[in-house]
C-alpha positions as CSV (number, residue, x, y, z in Angstrom):
1,M,-3.4,-0.6,-22.9
2,S,-1.1,-0.3,-25.3
3,D,3.0,0.1,-25.0
4,Q,2.1,4.0,-26.9
5,Q,0.6,4.9,-23.1
6,T,3.8,4.5,-21.7
7,L,5.7,7.7,-20.9
8,G,9.3,7.3,-22.3
9,K,10.6,7.5,-18.7
10,L,12.0,3.8,-17.9
11,P,12.8,0.7,-21.0
12,R,9.6,-1.0,-21.7
13,D,10.9,-4.5,-20.2
14,A,11.3,-2.4,-16.7
15,I,7.6,-1.9,-16.9
16,R,6.1,-5.7,-16.2
17,L,2.5,-5.0,-16.9
18,L,0.5,-2.4,-18.5
19,A,-2.6,-3.5,-16.2
20,L,-3.5,-5.3,-13.3
21,P,-5.4,-8.4,-13.3
22,P,-8.8,-8.1,-12.3
23,L,-9.7,-9.3,-8.6
24,A,-12.8,-11.2,-8.1
25,P,-16.4,-9.3,-8.1
26,G,-17.0,-8.5,-4.4
27,I,-13.3,-8.8,-3.0
28,I,-12.8,-5.5,-2.6
29,E,-16.0,-4.8,-0.7
30,G,-16.0,-7.5,1.1
31,F,-12.7,-6.2,3.1
32,K,-14.2,-3.2,2.9
33,A,-16.7,-4.3,5.2
34,L,-14.7,-5.8,7.8
35,V,-14.7,-4.2,11.0
36,D,-11.3,-4.3,12.8
37,L,-9.9,-4.2,8.8
38,T,-6.2,-4.8,9.3
39,G,-6.5,-6.6,12.9
40,N,-8.6,-9.9,12.0
41,I,-6.8,-9.7,8.4
42,S,-3.7,-10.4,10.2
43,D,-5.8,-13.2,12.4
44,A,-6.9,-15.0,9.6
45,M,-3.7,-15.0,7.8
46,D,-1.8,-16.5,10.8
47,E,-4.4,-19.1,10.5
48,L,-4.1,-19.7,6.8
49,G,0.1,-19.6,7.1
50,I,0.5,-16.4,4.9
51,V,2.9,-14.3,6.1
52,G,2.0,-10.4,4.9
53,I,1.8,-8.1,7.7
54,V,3.4,-5.1,8.3
55,P,2.8,-2.9,11.6
56,A,2.2,0.6,11.4
57,F,5.1,1.4,14.2
58,E,7.3,0.7,11.1
59,L,5.4,1.9,8.5
60,P,3.4,5.1,10.2
61,P,0.5,6.5,8.7
62,V,0.7,10.2,7.4
63,N,-2.9,11.0,8.3
64,R,-4.7,10.1,11.0
65,G,-8.4,7.7,11.3
66,K,-7.6,6.7,7.3
67,R,-8.1,2.6,5.9
68,I,-7.5,2.0,2.2
69,V,-8.4,-1.3,0.1
70,G,-7.0,-1.5,-3.5
71,P,-4.7,-3.4,-5.6
72,A,-1.2,-2.7,-5.7
73,L,0.4,-0.9,-8.2
74,T,4.3,-1.4,-7.7
75,V,7.5,0.9,-8.0
76,R,10.3,-0.5,-7.2
77,N,13.7,2.3,-6.5
78,I,17.4,1.8,-5.7
79,H,20.0,4.5,-5.1
80,H,21.1,6.3,-8.2
81,G,25.2,6.0,-9.2
82,T,25.5,9.5,-10.1
83,Q,27.7,12.5,-8.7
84,I,24.9,14.2,-7.1
85,H,25.9,18.0,-8.0
86,K,26.5,17.2,-11.6
87,A,23.1,15.1,-11.6
88,A,21.5,18.4,-10.0
89,I,23.5,21.1,-12.6
90,D,22.6,18.7,-15.8
91,K,19.0,18.1,-14.4
92,T,19.1,14.3,-14.9
93,S,16.4,12.6,-12.4
94,G,16.3,9.3,-12.2
95,Q,12.4,9.1,-10.4
96,G,10.4,7.5,-13.0
97,E,7.0,6.8,-10.6
98,T,5.0,8.8,-12.7
99,E,5.0,5.7,-15.0
100,A,2.7,4.5,-12.5
101,H,0.6,7.3,-12.1
102,N,0.3,7.0,-15.8
103,L,-0.9,3.6,-15.9
104,A,-3.1,4.3,-12.2
105,T,-7.2,2.9,-12.7
106,A,-9.3,3.9,-10.1
107,G,-9.1,2.2,-6.6
108,D,-5.1,1.4,-7.1
109,V,-2.9,1.6,-4.0
110,L,0.8,3.2,-5.1
111,V,3.3,0.7,-3.1
112,M,7.1,1.9,-3.3
113,Q,10.2,0.3,-2.4
114,G,12.2,3.3,-2.1
115,V,15.5,4.1,-0.1
116,M,15.8,6.3,2.8
117,G,17.4,9.8,3.3
118,C,15.6,11.1,0.5
119,S,12.6,12.0,-1.1
120,N,10.9,8.6,-3.2
121,M,7.9,11.0,-3.6
122,G,6.8,14.5,-3.2
123,G,4.0,16.3,-3.2
124,Q,3.9,17.5,-6.5
125,S,4.3,13.9,-7.6
126,A,1.5,12.1,-5.3
127,T,-1.5,15.1,-6.7
128,P,-1.5,13.2,-10.1
129,S,-1.3,9.7,-8.4
130,R,-4.2,10.7,-6.7
131,R,-5.9,12.3,-9.8
132,E,-5.2,9.4,-12.0
133,G,-7.2,7.3,-9.1
134,C,-4.5,6.2,-6.7
135,I,-6.4,6.0,-3.3
136,G,-3.1,6.1,-0.9
137,A,0.3,5.3,-1.3
138,I,2.4,3.0,0.7
139,V,6.4,3.7,0.4
140,D,9.3,1.9,2.4
141,G,11.5,4.9,2.7
142,T,11.1,8.9,3.1
143,L,9.2,11.3,1.9
144,R,9.1,15.1,1.7
145,D,6.1,17.7,1.7
146,P,4.1,15.9,4.7
147,D,1.4,19.2,5.1
148,Q,0.5,17.8,1.4
149,Y,-1.2,14.8,1.6
150,R,-2.3,16.4,4.5
151,Q,-4.3,19.0,2.8
152,M,-5.4,16.6,-0.2
153,D,-6.3,14.2,2.8
154,W,-4.7,11.6,0.8
155,P,-3.6,8.7,2.4
156,V,-0.1,7.3,2.6
157,W,2.0,5.6,4.8
158,C,6.0,5.6,4.9
159,R,9.0,5.6,7.3
160,G,8.9,9.1,7.7
161,F,9.8,12.9,6.0
162,T,12.8,14.6,4.7
163,P,13.2,17.7,2.5
164,I,16.0,16.3,0.3
165,T,15.0,15.1,-3.2
166,G,15.4,12.3,-4.7
167,K,16.2,13.7,-8.3
168,W,19.5,12.9,-8.1
169,R,19.9,10.1,-5.6
170,M,17.9,7.4,-6.8
171,Q,16.2,5.8,-9.7
172,T,13.5,4.1,-10.6
173,V,14.4,0.6,-11.8
174,E,10.9,-0.9,-12.6
175,I,7.0,-0.5,-12.5
176,N,4.5,-3.3,-11.7
177,G,6.8,-6.4,-10.8
178,S,7.9,-7.7,-7.7
179,V,8.9,-5.0,-4.8
180,E,9.9,-5.8,-1.1
181,I,7.9,-3.8,2.0
182,G,8.9,-4.3,5.5
183,G,10.0,-7.6,4.7
184,V,7.0,-8.5,3.0
185,A,7.3,-9.7,-0.7
186,V,4.6,-7.7,-2.5
187,R,3.6,-8.3,-6.1
188,A,1.7,-5.9,-8.6
189,G,-2.4,-6.9,-8.0
190,D,-1.8,-8.4,-4.9
191,L,-4.3,-6.6,-2.3
192,V,-3.5,-3.8,-0.1
193,C,-5.2,-3.1,3.0
194,A,-4.5,-0.4,5.6
195,D,-5.3,1.6,8.6
196,E,-3.8,3.0,11.7
197,A,-3.0,-0.4,13.3
198,G,-0.5,-1.5,10.0
199,I,-0.7,-2.6,6.4
200,A,-1.8,-6.1,5.4
201,F,-0.3,-7.6,1.8
202,I,-2.7,-10.4,0.8
203,P,-1.6,-12.7,-2.3
204,Y,-3.7,-11.9,-5.1
205,A,-4.0,-15.6,-5.6
206,Q,-5.2,-16.2,-2.0
207,A,-7.8,-13.2,-1.2
208,A,-10.7,-15.1,-1.6
209,A,-9.2,-17.5,1.0
210,V,-8.4,-14.9,3.4
211,L,-11.3,-13.1,3.3
212,E,-13.6,-15.7,4.0
213,V,-11.8,-16.2,7.3
214,A,-11.8,-12.7,8.1
215,R,-15.2,-12.6,7.7
216,K,-15.7,-15.2,10.1
217,I,-13.5,-14.0,12.9
218,D,-14.8,-10.1,12.3
219,G,-18.3,-11.5,13.1
220,G,-17.3,-13.5,15.8
221,D,-16.0,-10.5,17.4
222,S,-19.1,-8.4,16.7
223,K,-21.2,-10.8,18.3
224,R,-18.8,-11.2,21.5
225,K,-19.1,-7.2,21.8
226,A,-22.8,-7.1,21.3
227,D,-23.5,-9.5,24.5
228,I,-20.9,-7.1,26.1
229,D,-22.8,-4.5,25.5
230,N,-26.4,-6.0,26.4
231,G,-25.0,-7.5,29.9
232,V,-24.7,-11.1,29.4
233,P,-22.4,-12.2,31.9
234,L,-19.1,-13.0,31.8
235,V,-19.2,-16.4,32.9
236,D,-21.5,-16.8,29.8
237,I,-19.4,-14.9,27.4
238,L,-15.7,-16.7,28.7
239,K,-17.8,-20.2,27.8
240,K,-18.8,-18.8,24.1
241,S,-17.5,-19.9,21.4
242,Y,-17.4,-16.8,18.5
243,K,-15.0,-17.8,16.4
């Protein structure tokens, strides 16, 4: 990508990466194949000493029954310092997440460090994000237009909803840099796995190692479940090592 493909919403140096680093072949499909997505990833990350889980009681899903796996396309918002009434009269919006939508490729996950009390993204902003290829969004902050996300059937995790616009109250300061989501540091290109139980942020360089361990755990769980379903005596199940 070239600089001409940015939209001018932010200074060029605030857009840290114009393209996300590619993950090794098979990584995304490998994670998608896990039966228990975030649960087994969480166990694998515990074994590897990696901190990266945000439970759903902190960032609940808007749509039930959804799971996504993809690289993080990051946005960082902060509180705007302008006077709200004046900004509204002058139409001086501080939001610039459209720069991220513009850089999106198919399969990306929008990951936004936001602010509370106003909308970091509304339905009209989410629509082009989805059109440009984002498969869902993780927002550490509040949003508006909950019905539109459900009608779009677009997976979103956030802290809650508000009708209050963020245009005059917040400012986008960085695209594809580092953000903090639920206390977890996330860099552009890190792998995002999310389901109804929560969200796993896997560092880019450790994705293959986490997948290897998660596969072993997932396979062991499947064997144990099969033994239970097939009537294997509990005493025999307890003697087995499945993981």
